[in-house]
C-alpha positions in Angstrom: -14.0 108.2 25.0 -10.5 108.4 23.7 -9.2 109.2 27.5 -11.8 106.3 28.8 -9.6 103.0 28.7 -10.8 100.1 29.3 -8.8 96.4 30.2 -8.9 93.6 27.6 -7.1 90.5 28.6 -4.8 89.1 26.2 -5.5 91.4 23.6 -2.8 90.8 21.3 -3.6 87.6 20.9 -7.4 88.8 20.5 -6.2 91.0 17.6 -4.3 88.7 16.0 -7.3 85.7 16.0 -9.8 88.3 15.0 -7.5 90.0 12.1 -6.3 86.6 10.9 -9.8 84.5 10.9 -13.2 86.5 11.3 -14.9 88.1 8.4 -14.8 91.7 8.2 -17.7 94.6 6.8 -17.2 94.7 3.2 -16.2 98.6 3.2 -13.1 97.5 5.6 -11.6 95.2 3.0 -8.5 97.2 2.3 -7.6 96.0 5.9 -6.9 92.3 4.9 -3.8 93.8 2.6 -1.0 94.1 5.6 -1.4 94.4 9.1 -0.7 98.3 8.6 -3.6 98.6 6.6 -5.6 96.4 9.2 -4.3 99.0 11.8 -5.1 102.4 9.7 -8.6 101.0 8.8 -9.4 100.3 12.7 -7.8 103.5 13.4 -10.1 105.4 11.0 -13.1 103.2 12.3 -12.7 104.8 15.5 -12.8 108.2 14.6 -9.2 109.2 15.5 -7.5 111.8 13.8 -5.4 110.6 10.6 -1.5 110.3 11.2 1.3 108.2 9.7 1.0 104.7 9.6 4.6 104.5 11.9 2.3 106.4 14.8 -0.4 104.2 14.7 0.8 100.9 15.1 3.6 102.4 17.8 0.2 103.5 19.9 -1.5 99.9 19.0 1.4 98.1 19.8 1.7 100.0 23.3 -2.1 99.5 24.1 -1.5 95.7 23.2 1.4 95.3 25.5 -0.4 96.9 28.6 -4.0 95.1 27.5 -5.5 98.6 27.8 -7.1 100.2 25.3 -9.2 103.7 24.6 -13.1 102.1 24.4 -13.3 104.4 20.8 -10.8 101.5 19.6 -13.2 98.6 21.0 -16.0 100.4 19.2 -13.8 101.0 16.1 -12.8 96.7 16.0 -16.6 95.7 16.8 -17.5 97.8 13.4 -15.4 96.2 10.9 -15.7 92.4 12.8 -19.7 91.9 12.8 -19.4 88.6 14.8 -17.1 90.7 17.6 -19.0 92.0 20.8 -17.5 94.5 23.3 -18.6 91.5 25.9 -16.8 88.9 24.4 -13.6 90.9 24.2 -13.5 91.2 28.2 -14.0 87.1 28.7 -10.3 85.1 28.9 -8.9 84.0 25.8 -10.3 80.6 26.2 -13.7 81.6 26.7 -13.6 84.6 24.6 -13.2 81.7 21.7 -15.7 79.8 22.6 -17.6 82.8 22.7 -17.2 83.3 18.9 -18.2 79.7 18.4 -17.6 77.4 15.0 -16.8 80.7 13.2 -13.0 81.1 15.4 -12.5 77.2 16.0 -13.1 76.5 12.1 -11.1 78.9 11.0 -8.5 78.5 13.1 -8.9 74.4 11.2 -8.5 75.8 7.9 -5.8 78.2 8.8 -4.2 75.1 10.4 -5.0 73.0 7.3 -3.2 75.1 5.1 -0.3 75.3 6.4 -0.7 71.3 6.3 -1.1 71.3 2.9 1.8 73.5 2.0 4.4 71.5 3.7 2.7 67.8 3.0 1.3 68.5 -0.6 2.4 65.4 -1.8 1.7 63.4 0.3 -1.7 64.5 0.2 -1.8 63.6 -3.7 -0.4 60.4 -2.7 -3.3 59.8 -0.4 -6.2 62.0 -2.9 -5.4 59.4 -5.7 -7.8 56.7 -4.2 -10.5 59.2 -4.5 -10.2 59.1 -8.4 -9.5 55.5 -8.4 -6.1 55.7 -9.5 -4.4 54.5 -6.6 -2.4 52.2 -8.4 -1.7 54.3 -11.7 1.6 54.7 -12.8 0.8 58.1 -14.7 1.4 61.1 -12.1 -1.6 63.4 -13.2 -5.8 62.5 -13.9 -6.0 62.8 -17.5 -8.9 61.5 -20.4 -8.4 59.4 -23.2 -7.0 61.5 -25.8 -5.9 64.1 -23.2 -2.0 62.7 -23.7 -0.6 62.2 -26.7 0.5 59.3 -28.3 3.7 61.3 -29.7 4.9 64.4 -29.1 3.6 67.6 -31.1 6.1 70.0 -32.3 4.5 73.5 -31.8 5.9 74.6 -35.2 6.2 78.5 -35.7 5.5 78.2 -39.7 2.6 77.9 -40.8 0.4 75.0 -41.5 -2.2 74.7 -43.9 -2.8 78.6 -43.0 -3.0 78.0 -39.3 -0.2 77.9 -36.8 0.4 74.8 -34.5 -0.9 76.7 -31.5 -4.6 77.5 -32.8 -5.5 74.0 -33.4 -4.5 73.6 -29.9 -6.0 76.4 -28.0 -8.9 78.5 -29.0 -10.8 81.4 -26.9 -14.9 81.6 -26.3 -15.8 85.0 -26.3 -19.2 84.5 -24.5 -18.4 82.3 -21.4 -19.8 83.0 -18.4 -18.1 83.2 -15.2 -17.7 80.0 -12.8 -19.9 79.1 -10.3 -19.2 81.0 -7.1 -17.0 79.2 -4.7 -18.7 78.6 -1.1 -17.7 80.4 2.3 -15.5 78.4 4.6 -17.5 77.8 7.7 -16.0 81.3 9.3 -17.4 83.1 6.8 -14.1 83.9 4.8 -12.9 82.3 1.0 -10.1 81.2 0.9 -8.3 83.8 -0.7 -9.7 86.1 2.1 -7.6 83.8 4.7 -4.3 83.3 2.5 -4.0 86.7 1.9 -4.1 88.0 5.8 -1.2 85.5 6.4 0.5 86.6 2.9 -0.8 90.3 1.5 1.7 89.5 -1.5 -0.7 87.4 -2.9 -1.9 89.4 -6.8 -5.0 88.5 -7.7 -4.1 88.5 -11.3 -5.5 88.1 -14.8 -5.4 84.6 -15.9 -6.6 82.8 -19.1 -9.0 79.8 -17.5 -9.7 76.5 -19.3 -13.1 75.8 -20.0 -12.9 72.4 -22.0 -10.6 69.8 -23.4 -12.2 68.3 -26.1 -10.4 65.7 -28.8 -10.1 66.7 -32.2 -8.1 64.8 -34.8 -5.8 62.9 -32.3 -5.2 66.2 -30.6 -6.5 67.9 -27.2 -8.1 71.4 -28.1 -8.4 73.9 -25.2 -10.7 76.0 -24.8 -10.4 79.6 -22.5 -11.6 82.6 -21.5 -10.7 84.9 -18.9 -10.3 84.1 -15.5 -8.5 85.4 -11.9 -6.1 84.1 -9.7 -8.5 84.3 -6.4 -11.1 82.5 -8.0 -9.0 79.7 -9.0 -8.0 80.0 -5.2 -11.0 79.5 -4.1 -12.0 76.7 -6.3 -9.3 74.6 -7.1 -6.5 75.4 -4.1 -9.5 74.6 -1.6 -9.9 71.1 -2.7 -6.3 70.8 -1.4 -6.8 72.4 1.8 -10.1 70.4 2.4 -8.6 67.1 2.0 -5.3 68.6 4.4 -8.3 69.1 7.1 -10.0 66.0 6.6 -6.4 64.4 7.5 -5.9 66.5 10.2 -9.1 65.9 11.7 -8.1 61.8 11.6 -11.2 60.9 8.7 -8.0 59.6 6.8 -9.1 55.9 6.6 -11.9 56.6 4.5 -11.2 58.9 1.1 -13.8 61.2 0.2 -16.0 60.9 3.3 -15.4 64.5 4.5 -15.0 66.3 1.1 -18.2 67.5 0.6 -16.3 70.2 -1.7 -14.6 67.9 -3.9 -17.5 66.1 -3.9 -19.8 69.0 -5.3 -17.6 68.8 -8.2 -19.2 66.1 -9.5 -17.4 65.1 -13.2 -13.8 66.4 -12.1 -13.5 66.8 -16.1 -15.9 69.3 -15.9 -13.9 72.2 -16.2 -16.6 74.6 -16.4 -17.6 73.9 -12.5 -14.6 76.0 -11.2 -12.4 78.6 -12.3 -9.2 75.9 -13.5 -6.1 78.4 -14.3 -3.8 75.7 -16.0 0.1 75.5 -15.5 2.3 75.8 -18.1 5.1 73.2 -17.1 8.3 72.8 -19.3 10.8 70.2 -19.4 13.8 71.5 -20.7 16.6 69.4 -22.6 20.2 70.7 -23.1 22.1 69.3 -25.8 26.2 69.8 -25.5 26.0 71.5 -22.1 29.0 71.8 -20.0 28.0 68.8 -18.3 27.0 66.5 -21.4 23.6 66.0 -22.7 21.2 67.5 -19.6 17.5 67.8 -18.7 16.6 70.8 -16.0 14.7 70.5 -12.9 14.4 72.9 -10.2 14.8 72.2 -6.5 11.9 74.7 -5.3 12.8 77.2 -2.1 10.4 77.2 0.9 9.4 80.8 -0.3 7.3 79.6 -3.2 3.4 79.5 -2.0 3.0 76.4 -4.5 5.4 73.1 -4.1 7.7 74.5 -1.6 11.0 72.4 -0.9 9.5 70.2 -4.2 11.1 68.9 -7.6 9.5 69.9 -10.5 10.5 70.7 -14.1 11.2 74.8 -14.7 10.2 76.9 -16.1 6.8 76.1 -14.5 4.0 79.4 -14.1 0.5 80.3 -14.9 -1.1 80.5 -18.5 -1.5 84.1 -18.3 -1.3 87.5 -20.0 1.9 89.7 -20.0 -0.5 92.4 -20.0 -2.6 92.5 -16.6 -5.8 93.5 -18.5 -5.3 91.1 -21.2 -5.1 94.4 -23.5 -2.6 92.9 -26.0 -4.8 89.4 -26.1 -3.6 88.5 -29.6 -0.4 88.9 -28.5 -0.2 86.7 -25.6 -2.6 84.2 -25.4 0.4 81.9 -26.7 1.4 78.7 -25.2 5.1 79.5 -26.4 5.0 83.3 -25.2 4.1 82.0 -21.7 7.3 78.9 -21.9 9.8 82.1 -23.0 8.8 84.6 -20.3 8.9 81.7 -17.5 12.2 80.8 -19.0 13.8 84.3 -18.8 11.9 84.7 -15.2 12.8 81.6 -13.8 16.3 80.5 -15.3 17.6 83.8 -17.0 17.1 86.1 -13.9 14.9 88.6 -15.9 13.9 90.6 -13.2 13.1 93.1 -15.5 10.0 91.1 -17.1 7.9 92.8 -14.1 9.4 96.0 -15.1 7.9 95.4 -18.6 5.0 94.4 -17.6 4.4 97.6 -15.6 5.9 99.7 -18.7 3.2 97.9 -21.6 6.3 96.7 -22.8 6.6 93.7 -24.2 9.4 91.2 -23.0 10.5 89.4 -26.1 12.1 92.5 -27.1 14.7 91.2 -24.5 18.4 90.7 -26.0 18.3 87.0 -24.9 14.6 86.0 -25.2 15.4 87.0 -28.9 18.2 85.0 -29.5 15.9 81.7 -28.2 12.8 82.9 -30.2 15.0 83.2 -33.5 16.0 79.2 -32.7 12.7 78.0 -32.3 11.7 80.2 -35.6 14.4 78.6 -37.6 13.3 75.5 -35.7 17.3 75.2 -34.6 15.4 74.5 -31.2 12.3 73.0 -30.9 9.1 73.2 -28.3 6.9 70.2 -28.2 3.7 69.5 -26.9 2.8 66.5 -24.5 -0.8 66.7 -24.0 -2.5 67.9 -20.7 -3.8 66.3 -17.5 -5.2 67.3 -13.7 -3.4 67.7 -10.7 -4.6 65.3 -8.6 -5.2 67.2 -5.2 -6.1 70.6 -6.6 -7.8 69.4 -9.7 -5.4 72.3 -11.7 -5.1 71.9 -15.0 -1.5 71.0 -16.1 0.0 71.6 -19.8 2.8 69.9 -20.2 5.5 70.6 -22.6 9.2 70.2 -23.7 12.0 72.6 -25.2 14.7 71.3 -26.4 17.7 73.4 -27.1 21.7 72.5 -28.3 24.0 74.7 -26.1 26.3 75.5 -28.7 23.5 76.9 -30.9 22.5 79.2 -28.0 26.2 80.0 -26.8 27.2 81.1 -30.1 24.6 84.0 -30.0 25.4 84.9 -26.5 28.5 86.5 -24.7 28.0 84.4 -21.7 29.5 81.0 -21.0 26.6 79.9 -18.9 23.4 82.0 -19.2 21.3 80.3 -16.2 20.8 81.9 -13.0 18.9 81.0 -10.1 16.4 82.8 -8.2 14.1 82.9 -5.3 11.6 80.1 -6.6 14.6 77.8 -6.1 17.9 76.4 -8.1 18.2 74.8 -10.9 20.0 71.3 -11.0 20.9 68.8 -14.1 20.3 65.6 -14.7 22.0 62.9 -17.3 19.5 62.9 -20.3 18.7 59.3 -20.3 15.2 57.5 -20.0 16.8 56.1 -16.8 17.5 59.1 -15.1 13.8 60.9 -16.3 12.2 58.0 -15.1 14.3 57.7 -11.7 13.5 61.5 -10.8 9.9 61.3 -12.0 9.5 58.4 -9.4 10.8 60.4 -6.3 8.2 60.9 -4.0 9.6 64.9 -3.8 8.5 65.7 -7.5 5.6 67.6 -8.3 3.1 65.5 -10.5 3.0 67.7 -13.5 6.8 67.5 -13.6 6.4 63.6 -13.1 4.6 63.4 -16.3 6.7 66.0 -18.6 9.2 63.8 -17.3 8.1 60.2 -18.0 6.7 61.4 -21.4 10.1 62.6 -22.0 11.4 59.0 -21.4 9.1 57.6 -23.7 9.7 59.6 -26.4 13.5 60.9 -26.0 14.4 59.5 -29.8 11.7 61.7 -31.3 12.5 64.7 -29.1 16.1 64.4 -30.2 15.7 63.7 -33.6 17.7 65.7 -36.2 19.8 67.5 -32.8 22.1 64.3 -33.4 
């Protein structure tokens, strides 16, 4: 059968369509990891002798160039993808697509919608606000009464009445069950499977899933359990892709008419209806910087998956443990640690933090992080909690915080004139630390909603945040 070749017109285009859009049998799921993995699984499914990935790719590229392929490879392809049939493959490309039916067409629609969402996230956010009756609301994130504090709450590291400050804000539910299983896309895949075929680097990391926000003693009290990043993509990011698809299908005149997944959530504040992995967003205020008193913000690059080419606070990252399996839960379940880890990675250029994670070591032993931790312990620097809200387009919770640092105190303890560095995620910028400047950037159409919320709250409470520093 290896000697018997068949002609498949537009073989390369058909391979790409199949690999990127169609569902595959569970036993071949490793093929989603990369094009090389797809080629290797196809080779093995065809019963071919094992060889190197490079040799397999060379042969398959040659077959695609000539549109002539061994029959055994076609048999292997059909074994991997149950909706593909040999007689379909023999058809011209457009007829091949038609024979695949809605799965291919709607799969392509969702790929196009995901691409559109990535480039037009903020435009879609403004559009979706009408869905929640917030089209005219001046505040960027959706929230319930009591979720946003009337005054910033300092995350004081010293025990208060026997409890650390964070213990009144975050709690753990050891009995929580999983979130409802997200529905399949019309092409038979879940969103993470579709995205991973286009970006094999996507990682299904362990995260802290927000279950509930209750208001106690005038402050939001958040309850968490473990969650996984792919479940977040399938239940929250999918809502944004669905909105993008509705816009692209020209149904934008009636917000909500073509948003069945979003409608199925019911109460958007019922966080148990999905895997709601919060972002922890931190606005950094620097006093006595070389440019004066400033705040930092991020001009995000096109390389980031969430909010490329936008403006945002920095650091900003998912609430997640440092240990991949949450084996150091008592240590890692902390807003302050999350802020410090993201601060190191996004502002101090600490690529070594990934090495710490791989080795099971604690990033907090890094000399620079130890200095900042010491400043916080002595209350020479301060970390404040503003509250929590929901991003309108994804319904992702956003935990809003603010870190105040005096550069004189920091530079007196390190050997660097300027410790801050850019990384692949973007470039940090400074703005003059005034309420007007914060409000102006918050109103910029390129600013992410959660970042804008931090800026508006800092502008509102600037005297409180800076009390004792001047």
